[in-house]
MIKOLBA-727301 format. One record per residue (C-alpha): x, y, z; residue in one letter; residue number from 0. Coordinates in nm, 2 decimals. Layout:
BEGIN
X|Y|Z|a|NUM;
...
//
This chain:
BEGIN
10.14|8.82|11.11|m|0;
9.92|8.64|10.89|k|1;
9.83|8.27|10.98|r|2;
9.69|8.15|10.65|k|3;
9.68|8.25|10.29|f|4;
9.53|8.06|9.98|s|5;
9.71|8.11|9.68|i|6;
9.73|8.01|9.30|l|7;
10.06|7.96|9.06|v|8;
10.07|8.21|8.78|l|9;
10.35|8.36|8.54|s|10;
10.47|8.65|8.60|f|11;
10.33|8.98|8.40|l|12;
10.53|9.27|8.42|t|13;
10.34|9.56|8.49|v|14;
10.32|10.01|8.49|l|15;
10.53|10.23|8.45|s|16;
10.67|10.43|8.77|v|17;
10.71|10.80|8.80|p|18;
11.12|10.85|8.82|h|19;
11.24|10.71|9.15|l|20;
11.11|10.87|9.47|i|21;
11.06|11.27|9.42|n|22;
11.08|11.58|9.61|a|23;
10.83|11.50|9.87|q|24;
11.06|11.19|10.00|a|25;
11.38|11.41|9.91|a|26;
11.59|11.31|10.22|r|27;
11.96|11.42|10.34|p|28;
12.19|11.08|10.21|a|29;
12.18|10.85|10.54|a|30;
12.54|10.76|10.66|a|31;
12.68|10.42|10.55|p|32;
12.55|10.08|10.73|a|33;
12.74|10.05|11.04|a|34;
12.57|9.68|11.04|l|35;
12.56|9.43|10.77|s|36;
12.17|9.49|10.57|a|37;
11.87|9.29|10.63|v|38;
11.64|9.13|10.34|v|39;
11.37|8.93|10.54|l|40;
11.12|8.68|10.46|g|41;
10.84|8.48|10.63|y|42;
10.77|8.12|10.52|y|43;
10.50|7.99|10.68|p|44;
10.45|7.64|10.83|s|45;
10.12|7.56|10.69|w|46;
10.09|7.40|10.30|e|47;
10.09|7.67|10.03|t|48;
10.22|7.47|9.72|g|49;
10.54|7.67|9.77|v|50;
10.79|7.47|9.89|t|51;
11.21|7.57|9.98|p|52;
11.35|7.52|9.67|a|53;
11.07|7.70|9.53|d|54;
11.21|8.02|9.68|l|55;
11.50|8.26|9.55|n|56;
11.69|8.22|9.89|l|57;
12.02|8.35|9.72|r|58;
11.80|8.68|9.79|l|59;
11.76|8.67|10.14|f|60;
11.99|8.69|10.45|t|61;
11.74|8.55|10.67|h|62;
11.40|8.36|10.69|i|63;
11.15|8.36|10.96|c|64;
10.95|8.02|10.95|h|65;
10.66|8.11|11.06|a|66;
10.49|8.02|11.35|f|67;
10.55|7.80|11.63|l|68;
10.31|7.82|11.86|i|69;
10.22|7.70|12.23|a|70;
9.90|7.69|12.51|d|71;
9.85|7.90|12.81|a|72;
10.04|7.63|12.97|a|73;
10.36|7.71|12.80|g|74;
10.35|7.41|12.64|n|75;
10.49|7.44|12.26|i|76;
10.27|7.32|11.99|v|77;
10.38|7.25|11.63|t|78;
10.15|7.28|11.32|e|79;
10.25|7.17|10.96|g|80;
10.56|7.19|10.88|a|81;
10.80|7.31|11.13|i|82;
11.05|7.20|11.19|p|83;
11.14|7.23|10.86|n|84;
11.47|7.02|10.77|p|85;
11.50|7.11|10.40|d|86;
11.45|7.48|10.48|l|87;
11.74|7.48|10.72|i|88;
11.97|7.31|10.47|t|89;
11.84|7.47|10.22|q|90;
11.89|7.81|10.36|a|91;
12.22|7.76|10.57|h|92;
12.38|7.62|10.22|a|93;
12.25|7.98|10.06|a|94;
12.42|8.16|10.39|g|95;
12.08|8.25|10.48|v|96;
12.01|8.24|10.91|k|97;
11.65|8.08|10.99|v|98;
11.48|8.19|11.27|l|99;
11.16|8.01|11.42|a|100;
10.90|8.27|11.47|s|101;
10.75|8.23|11.78|l|102;
10.34|8.31|11.78|g|103;
10.14|8.51|11.49|g|104;
9.83|8.64|11.46|a|105;
9.59|8.61|11.76|d|106;
9.89|8.48|11.95|s|107;
9.80|8.76|12.20|g|108;
9.47|8.66|12.31|s|109;
9.50|8.32|12.19|g|110;
9.79|8.23|12.48|y|111;
10.10|8.54|12.55|f|112;
9.91|8.74|12.69|n|113;
9.73|8.48|12.95|a|114;
10.09|8.27|13.00|m|115;
10.25|8.58|13.07|g|116;
10.09|8.54|13.38|n|117;
10.21|8.30|13.53|d|118;
10.54|8.23|13.58|p|119;
10.61|7.88|13.59|e|120;
10.42|7.86|13.25|a|121;
10.68|8.11|13.10|v|122;
10.95|7.94|13.22|a|123;
10.85|7.60|13.07|k|124;
10.77|7.76|12.74|y|125;
11.13|7.94|12.78|v|126;
11.33|7.62|12.83|d|127;
11.13|7.45|12.49|g|128;
11.15|7.73|12.28|v|129;
11.55|7.73|12.32|v|130;
11.55|7.34|12.31|a|131;
11.34|7.34|12.03|w|132;
11.57|7.58|11.84|v|133;
11.92|7.42|11.97|a|134;
11.80|7.07|11.85|k|135;
11.65|7.17|11.52|n|136;
11.91|7.41|11.41|h|137;
11.74|7.72|11.39|y|138;
11.97|8.06|11.46|d|139;
11.74|8.24|11.69|g|140;
11.38|8.31|11.74|v|141;
11.14|8.60|11.61|d|142;
10.89|8.69|11.89|v|143;
10.56|8.78|11.76|d|144;
10.30|8.84|12.01|w|145;
9.99|9.02|11.86|e|146;
9.96|9.18|12.06|f|147;
10.01|9.30|12.44|p|148;
9.72|9.50|12.51|v|149;
9.80|9.66|12.90|s|150;
10.08|9.75|13.11|e|151;
10.12|9.42|13.24|a|152;
10.15|9.23|12.90|d|153;
10.43|9.49|12.87|k|154;
10.63|9.42|13.19|e|155;
10.54|8.99|13.05|n|156;
10.65|9.04|12.72|l|157;
11.00|9.23|12.78|a|158;
11.04|8.94|13.08|n|159;
11.02|8.65|12.85|m|160;
11.22|8.83|12.57|v|161;
11.47|8.88|12.85|v|162;
11.47|8.46|12.93|l|163;
11.49|8.41|12.63|l|164;
11.79|8.59|12.54|r|165;
11.96|8.44|12.88|q|166;
11.87|8.10|12.77|g|167;
11.97|8.11|12.42|l|168;
12.31|8.25|12.47|s|169;
12.35|7.96|12.69|k|170;
12.28|7.69|12.42|k|171;
12.28|7.86|12.06|v|172;
12.61|8.04|11.93|r|173;
12.52|8.37|11.80|g|174;
12.12|8.35|11.89|a|175;
11.90|8.61|11.68|l|176;
11.66|8.75|11.88|i|177;
11.36|8.98|11.62|t|178;
11.05|9.10|11.70|m|179;
10.77|9.17|11.48|a|180;
10.61|9.51|11.60|v|181;
10.28|9.70|11.53|p|182;
10.38|10.03|11.30|a|183;
10.12|10.25|11.52|s|184;
10.05|10.36|11.91|d|185;
9.76|10.11|11.98|g|186;
9.92|9.86|12.08|s|187;
10.33|10.00|12.01|g|188;
10.32|10.16|12.37|k|189;
10.31|9.79|12.57|f|190;
10.63|9.75|12.40|f|191;
10.91|9.82|12.66|d|192;
11.17|9.98|12.49|d|193;
11.43|10.06|12.76|a|194;
11.42|9.70|12.84|k|195;
11.43|9.55|12.43|l|196;
11.62|9.75|12.28|m|197;
12.00|9.62|12.43|p|198;
11.88|9.23|12.35|i|199;
11.68|9.21|12.05|v|200;
11.91|9.24|11.70|d|201;
11.65|9.46|11.53|f|202;
11.26|9.48|11.54|i|203;
11.04|9.40|11.22|n|204;
10.73|9.72|11.14|i|205;
10.46|9.55|11.02|m|206;
10.43|9.89|10.77|t|207;
10.11|9.70|10.62|y|208;
9.70|9.62|10.69|d|209;
9.67|9.98|10.73|f|210;
9.31|9.92|10.54|h|211;
9.12|9.55|10.56|g|212;
8.80|9.42|10.57|e|213;
8.78|9.53|10.94|w|214;
8.75|9.87|10.90|g|215;
8.74|10.15|10.62|s|216;
8.89|10.09|10.22|s|217;
9.20|10.19|10.16|g|218;
9.55|10.15|10.09|h|219;
9.69|9.82|10.21|n|220;
10.09|9.97|10.28|a|221;
10.12|10.29|10.15|n|222;
10.47|10.43|10.13|l|223;
10.37|10.79|10.18|f|224;
10.07|10.94|10.35|h|225;
9.72|11.00|10.11|d|226;
9.59|11.37|10.18|p|227;
9.29|11.19|10.06|k|228;
9.29|10.93|10.32|d|229;
9.11|11.09|10.64|r|230;
9.01|10.79|10.81|t|231;
9.03|10.69|11.19|p|232;
9.30|10.40|11.00|e|233;
9.49|10.65|10.81|s|234;
9.92|10.59|10.83|n|235;
10.19|10.52|10.61|s|236;
10.46|10.34|10.58|a|237;
10.68|10.61|10.64|q|238;
10.49|10.74|10.94|e|239;
10.52|10.38|11.08|g|240;
10.89|10.40|11.08|m|241;
10.91|10.76|11.24|e|242;
10.71|10.59|11.55|y|243;
10.94|10.42|11.69|w|244;
11.21|10.63|11.53|v|245;
11.07|10.86|11.81|k|246;
11.05|10.59|12.05|k|247;
11.42|10.58|12.05|g|248;
11.53|10.29|11.88|w|249;
11.85|10.33|11.63|s|250;
11.73|10.34|11.24|k|251;
12.00|10.02|11.24|q|252;
11.75|9.83|11.48|k|253;
11.42|9.90|11.23|l|254;
11.32|9.71|10.98|v|255;
11.06|9.82|10.71|v|256;
10.78|9.58|10.60|g|257;
10.66|9.54|10.23|i|258;
10.35|9.29|10.18|p|259;
10.34|9.05|9.92|c|260;
9.97|9.07|9.92|y|261;
9.66|9.29|9.84|g|262;
9.37|9.37|10.02|h|263;
9.05|9.45|9.81|g|264;
8.74|9.63|9.89|f|265;
8.34|9.64|9.72|p|266;
8.27|9.98|9.52|g|267;
8.56|10.14|9.28|g|268;
8.73|10.38|9.52|a|269;
8.86|10.42|9.83|f|270;
8.80|10.56|10.20|y|271;
8.47|10.47|10.26|r|272;
8.30|10.25|10.50|p|273;
8.25|9.91|10.41|q|274;
8.00|9.74|10.23|g|275;
7.94|9.36|10.15|p|276;
8.31|9.17|10.19|k|277;
8.49|9.16|9.87|s|278;
8.51|8.85|9.66|a|279;
8.96|8.95|9.69|h|280;
8.96|9.07|10.05|s|281;
9.30|8.96|10.08|e|282;
9.52|8.83|9.75|i|283;
9.83|8.69|9.67|a|284;
10.04|8.90|9.40|y|285;
10.09|8.67|9.19|k|286;
9.72|8.63|9.18|n|287;
9.63|9.05|9.11|v|288;
9.88|8.97|8.80|l|289;
9.58|8.70|8.67|k|290;
9.33|9.00|8.74|l|291;
9.49|9.27|8.57|i|292;
9.49|8.97|8.21|a|293;
9.15|8.93|8.29|e|294;
9.10|9.32|8.21|g|295;
9.13|9.45|8.51|w|296;
9.23|9.80|8.47|k|297;
9.59|9.93|8.69|n|298;
9.61|10.26|8.81|l|299;
9.93|10.42|9.04|w|300;
9.80|10.63|9.36|d|301;
10.11|10.93|9.28|k|302;
10.07|11.04|9.65|d|303;
10.08|10.69|9.82|a|304;
10.33|10.53|9.55|y|305;
10.15|10.24|9.54|v|306;
9.96|10.05|9.30|p|307;
9.57|9.97|9.28|y|308;
9.33|9.75|9.06|v|309;
9.00|9.86|8.98|v|310;
8.75|9.56|8.81|s|311;
8.59|9.62|8.47|p|312;
8.27|9.67|8.62|q|313;
8.37|9.93|8.87|g|314;
8.23|9.75|9.19|n|315;
8.57|9.63|9.33|e|316;
8.86|9.76|9.39|i|317;
9.21|9.64|9.50|i|318;
9.55|9.78|9.68|s|319;
9.86|9.58|9.66|y|320;
10.21|9.57|9.61|e|321;
10.42|9.54|9.32|s|322;
10.77|9.48|9.17|p|323;
10.79|9.90|9.10|q|324;
10.65|10.03|9.45|s|325;
10.83|9.74|9.66|a|326;
11.17|9.86|9.45|q|327;
11.08|10.25|9.58|l|328;
11.03|10.13|9.94|k|329;
11.40|9.98|9.90|g|330;
11.52|10.29|9.79|q|331;
11.31|10.49|10.03|w|332;
11.46|10.26|10.34|t|333;
11.83|10.32|10.20|r|334;
11.77|10.68|10.22|q|335;
11.65|10.69|10.50|q|336;
11.93|10.45|10.68|g|337;
11.72|10.19|10.81|y|338;
11.87|9.85|10.84|r|339;
11.66|9.69|10.57|g|340;
11.37|9.53|10.45|i|341;
11.10|9.25|10.54|f|342;
10.82|9.07|10.37|f|343;
10.52|8.86|10.47|w|344;
10.48|8.62|10.29|d|345;
10.74|8.48|10.02|i|346;
10.54|8.22|9.91|t|347;
10.28|8.51|9.76|q|348;
10.50|8.64|9.53|d|349;
10.72|8.29|9.44|a|350;
10.75|8.26|9.11|i|351;
10.91|8.05|8.84|n|352;
11.16|8.00|9.13|k|353;
11.22|8.36|9.20|d|354;
11.08|8.58|9.46|n|355;
11.00|8.90|9.24|v|356;
10.85|9.15|9.53|i|357;
11.14|9.08|9.71|v|358;
11.39|9.10|9.40|h|359;
11.24|9.43|9.31|a|360;
11.27|9.53|9.68|a|361;
11.59|9.42|9.70|r|362;
11.67|9.60|9.42|n|363;
11.59|9.90|9.51|g|364;
11.74|9.87|9.88|y|365;
12.09|9.82|9.65|a|366;
12.08|10.09|9.41|g|367;
11.96|9.86|9.12|v|368;
11.78|9.97|8.84|k|369;
//
């Protein structure tokens, strides 16, 4: 996940016509009817974004993860920004939406979880504090976002912490949910104890985005399919990231596909090159991409990756982003594959005129609405 993102509120523009939904490349046998209710989950940040709960289309969601409830290495809970948020709880519950407290976030592993995990007293203190906080503030459970476990010790400590959270929440919060945000590859994915986690976690949110960014080679942020042009070490796709967790033994009914409401920009006019100077739009909200398109940036579609990108009029910058049409394709693909649902980081970045346009499109795709 992320911690901070500055955004501008802009008018929604309709962009691009897309190829016919899911071509032969994506064809798969039709999935069996879902045994559990579908998930449409959005991450709502606690820091100031200018987007209040009233600015969201909460009717689109089944779950909201309020990010983030953080801590220190001694197991003390730390609150930053508007968390807890009584308005979020009241409005979401009125719309029939469950709200989870998201624990951790970017750099939480190196920041405190990895250290805390080696101190049983700190972990017990932390779990007790989280359980009491969730119950007091009327949240419906927790979303564990340890970014990232990096060792066998972390693997054991993470699983033990989730076990303790399940035990504590089951006593204090009726019907409490536990979800997790997890990576889309084996780098840190191998440090999640699947055997211990599967029985006690309701579902996991696979972060099928940030495949390319300022930390490595340029490329697509969240391509649905593998791009044959991508021969970089970071090469990945949503399809491959989801299949990784299936191969680890997780039921598709516990796997939720991640869709970003933002993009990543790179210097130059083409992808899959080593980084030059940092892009002026290294991370950019969807609604700010719309402004660039209105200013004359060329809007293009990658027929292999199934995502759009824009190139500056001068050809000196390129941005991979998510659009309503690519999100709709992902929603449709998610349903075809039999996955539990879709989730979004973060839902302030596509909030336009009291609607969440990326979420709306993906939800329509998942539901088969054109």
